[in-house]
N, C-alpha and C positions, 0 to 999 in steps of 0.2 A: 780735391785729389790732384796730385801733380807728380811729375812734370806733365803737361799738356801743351800742345800747340795752340796758337791763336785761332780765333774764329774764321780765319781766311781759308782754313782747309775745307770746311764745310761738309765734312763726312764722319759721322760717328755710327758705329755699329755696335749692338749688344748683342751677346749671345747668352741666353738664360739657361742654366742646367739646374738640377734639381737635388733637393733634400740630402745634401752632404756637409758635414763639418769640415772646417778648415784642414784639421789633422787628417782626415780620410782622404785627401786630395794631395796636398803638398807634401812630397817626401814618400808618398805611396807607389810602390813598385807597380802597382796596377794603373798608375796615372802618370807614367814617365813623361808622356809627350806634354801634358799640362804643366808638370813640374819643369820641364825644359823650356817652356814659354816663359815661366816666371824666372827663370835664370837668364833667359836671352833678353827679356823685356823688364817689366816691373810688376810689383805685387803690393797690394793692400794687405798689410798683416794684422790690422786691427778693425777689420769691417764687419758689420753685423747687420742681419736681416731684421725686419720690423716686427714680425709676428708669425704666428701659426694659425691655420694651415696655409697653403700656397696663395690663394687668390688675393687676401689682403696685401701681400707682397707685391704681387704684378700691378694691382691698382695704384698702390703707393708709388711704384717705380715711374708712372707715368701721370700721375695726377697730383704729386705733392701731399696727398692725403689719401686715407682709406676710403673716404666718402662713406663711412659707415659700414663697409664691408668687413665682416669678421669670421667669415666662414666661406668654404667652397659652395657655389651655387650659381644660379643663372640671374644675372642683374642688367638693367638697363639705366644706365647711369646718366643724369643730366648735368653732371659737374664738369669743369673745364678740363682739359688735359693737354698733354704735350702734342698731341695730334692737331688739336685745335690751334696751339700756339705756332705750329709748323705751317699750317693752313694759312692763318692770319699773316704770316711773314712770307708767304709765297714760297715757302721751302717744300721740297718733296720727301715723302716718307714712304716707307714700306715696313709691313710685317711678314716676314716669310715664316709661315707656320707649316712644318713638316706633315704631310698627309692631310692637310687641309683641302676639302673638295671644291673649293672656290664658290663662286656664285652668291657671296655674302651669306653663307651657311651660318646659321645661328643655333644648330643643334648642339648637343652636349658633347658628342663624340663622333668620331668617323674614322674609316680605315681605307686608305686609298692605295695600298700596294707600295712598291718602291718609290719613293720620292726623295731624289737627292743622295748624299752619302749616307753610309751607316746602313742600319737594316730597316725593315719595313715595320710600323708600329702604329699606335693610335694618335690621332690627333684628339686634344680635349680643349674645349672652350674656355676652362678655368685658367689655362695657361696663356691665353691669347687676349690680352687687356682691351686691345683695341675693338673687339667685337661686343664689349660690354657698355659701349658709349653710344648714346642715342645720336650724337653728332656724326658718327662714322656710320652706323648701320641705316641712318636715315637718309643718307646721301649715296647713290650708286657709285658716284666718282671717287668718294672717300673710301668707300668699302671695297673698291676696286684695288685699293692699295693693299689689301690683304691678300697674299698670294702663297702658293705652294713653294716649298723650298728649291724644287727643280728650276724654278724661274729665277733664281738668285742672279741679280746683278749688282756688283758692289757700288756701281756709280750711279744707279738708278735713284736712290734717295739720299738727301743731305742726313737724313736719319733712317737706319735700318736696324730693326729688331728681329733677331733670329730665334725662333722657338722649336726646338727639336721634338720629335715625337716622344712618347713615353719610354720607349726603349733607350734612344739615343741619349736623352737627357738624364739618364741614371735613375729616373722614378721608378720604373719598373725593371730597367737594365742594370746591368753591373757597372762598376767604375771601368772596368777594362774595356767595356762596351762603349760607354761615353767617351773614353779617351781615344779609341780607335775612330770613332765618328769625328771628332775634334781634329785628329790628325788629317783627315780627308778635307774637312770643311775650311780650317783656317788658312791653308795656303791659297785657296780662292780669293780670300780678301787681301792678304798681305802682298800677294804677288800683282794685286791691281794698280793701275795708276793712280786711282783715287786714294789708296792707302799711301802711296810714295808721295803723294803732293800735300800731305799733312793730315791725312786721316787718322783716327784712334778708334782701336778696337777694345772694347771692355768685355770680359767674360766673368760672369758672377753666378751665383746660386740662390734661387728664391729664399731658401731657408735652410738651416742646418738641422741637425738632430737634437739639439739642447734648447735651453731657454736662456742662452747667454745673451748678455747686452746691458745696457744702461741707458740713460736719457730716454726712457720710455720704450726702447728696443727689448725684444724678448725673442728674438726668432734665430738666435744661434750664431756663432762666429763662422763666417764663410770666407772661402778663398775668393779674391777678386783680382784679375790680371789686367794689368794696363799695358796695352800693346800699341806702341807708335814707332815710328821709324827714328825719332830724336830722343827716346827714352834711353838712359844709360842703362847698359846691360847690368841686371842684378839689382836695379833700383828697388828700395823699399819704403814705402809710406807706412810709417807707424801710428799717424794719427787716427783719432777716433772718427771711423766713417761708416755709413749706413747708405740704405736704397735712397734716402733723400739726398745724400751727398752726390750720388751718382746722377740722379736727375738734375741737380743744380749745376755740376760739372758739365753735364751734356748741354742745358740751356746755355751756360756761358759759352761754349765752344761753338754753338750754332747761332749765337747772338740774339737770342730772345730772352724776355724778362722772366724773373722767377715766378713760378706758378703759385707757390704758397703765399697767402697775403699775411702770414703771421711769422714773426721772427722770434726765435726762443734764444736767449743769451745766458751762457753759462760762465761761471768763475769757478775753477777748481771743483767741478761737478755739482755745484750747486746753481739751481735756476734762479737768476737775479732780474730777469725782464721776459715778459712775453707780451709782444705787441705788434701791431702792424708796423711796417718801416717808417712811415710819416710819424706816427706816435712815438715810436723808439727814438727817433731823432729828435723830436721836440722834448721828451722827458730827458735825454741824455744832456741835450744842450740847453736846457733850461727854457725853452720856447723856441720861437723862429728868430732867425737872425738875419738882419740887414748889413751889408757891407758898403759903407760909403767912402768915397775919395773927394776931397776938396782941392780947389786950386791953389790955396795957400795955407799957412799954419792956421789951425783952428781947434778950439777947445771943445772935446765931446761933451763935456759936463753940461753944456748948453741944452741938451736934448733929453737930460735925464728926467725933467719934470714933464715931458710930453705924455698925454694919456697913452696907455698900452704899452709905454716903454717900461721895461724890467730892469735893465741894466745896460751900461755902457762900457766899452773897453777901447781904450786908445792904443792902436796899433803902432802909429807913428804921428808925426806932427800934422800930417795931412790924411790919415786914414784911420777909420775906427769901425767896430762892430756895434751895432745896436741890437740888443735882445729884446723881443717883443711877444706879446700874447698872439698876435696875427700879424704878418709882416705886411700883407696887402692893405689892412686897414691902418696900420701905424705909419707907412711910409709917407703919405702926403703930409700930416702934421709935422712929422720930423723935418721933412724938406722946408717946410714953411717956417719952422724954428730956426733952421740954420740960415736961410735967407734973411730973416728978420734980425739975426745977430751980425749980419754983414759977411756971411760965408758964401762962397760959391761952389756948388757940388759939380763935380766933373763926371762922377759916375756913381750909380746906386743900383744894387742887385741884391737878390735873396742869397745869401751864402748857405749852401747846401754841401756839408761837410761829407767826405767819403764813409763808407761804412766802417773802414778800418778805424776812422778817427772817432766815430760814434761808439763803437765797441770799446775802444781804449779808453775813452772819456768815461763811459758808464762803468766800467770795470774798477777804473781808478777810483770813482765815487763810491763804489761799494765797498772797496778795500778801505778807504778812508773811513767810512761809516762804521766798519768794525772795530777800528782802532780808536777814533774820536768822532763823536756825532758833529755833522756839519752844523756850522752856526747857522742860527734861523736866517733864512733869506738869501743864503749864499747861493751864487749862481757859477756854473762853470765857465770857464774862459776858453773861447775857441782857439784852435792852433793858427798860427799865422802862415801855416803851410797852405798851399793851394789844394783845393779840394779835388 
């Protein structure tokens, strides 16, 4: 999801609304404020929720997986979450849940009277994903990061998730009520120094009213606003996006690693690879790659017969790639072979291509295989560009 500022801003806010399709919000006279935000900032026009009903979407947003949750209920999840990532990175977080009674309340519902902007309504556990993770409820300090909306401080957390009550999120209330609530809430964030210094606010809906979506999504097409001080007014992102995309964008902005340990790679709507990042890298590049520089001209063919070496690629007279089954095990005999042939190694390191290069290489191989089968034993050649 772009454009977004670099991780230096260290402030990301989410506001999660409920149960409306894209067309029920954008251009709707009852949602004039939300539509005006889309015009003044940015809008993802091809964004889809994961599933139905609500709770799988909330879990997916913060876990990179539904963790087996397929219905609304009471869960105590042991899986990792964005909250764990932030804690490990020593970054602060908050969930501001409207009408939440505090005290690490784990009940299914509560009503607390007026709590911040909008009208009073019900807090429900299923819309507060943090309370479903054992790593949060098992720690008084972590559970203390869940607070009522009246305590909103835009600068308190590097990451803040705002969960309105059932009226103001449009679940039980009208679009007009939700729009009025947003008209009061959003200025509290965009007028803050944290926003001005590079913060990003995303507004999305947990699910729509249809089963629209592809790539495994069937939660409906929903409006998702991209609000940042450096977004070009009227910006539109038409790429296929979903709740996984929002999580990954947030992780990137906050400088933490990707939660999901599986990468799905698609080409023209077809799944062509599903693997962990390291496995995908090895599969795309034909193995693990060692980059070697020598002090003077050297013929890389010398190392081709070394055990574990699968391919060599001469980059220049003094530099070459060696594709191996295992870089760590192959490097000592490769270095010994170079020395035995009279060469002097000035540097050796594992070459770790960028994911852009990995994806491009894997997609190129897939397209080539559709046209003409790859020759037996053929290996991809790494780019000479720096990773």
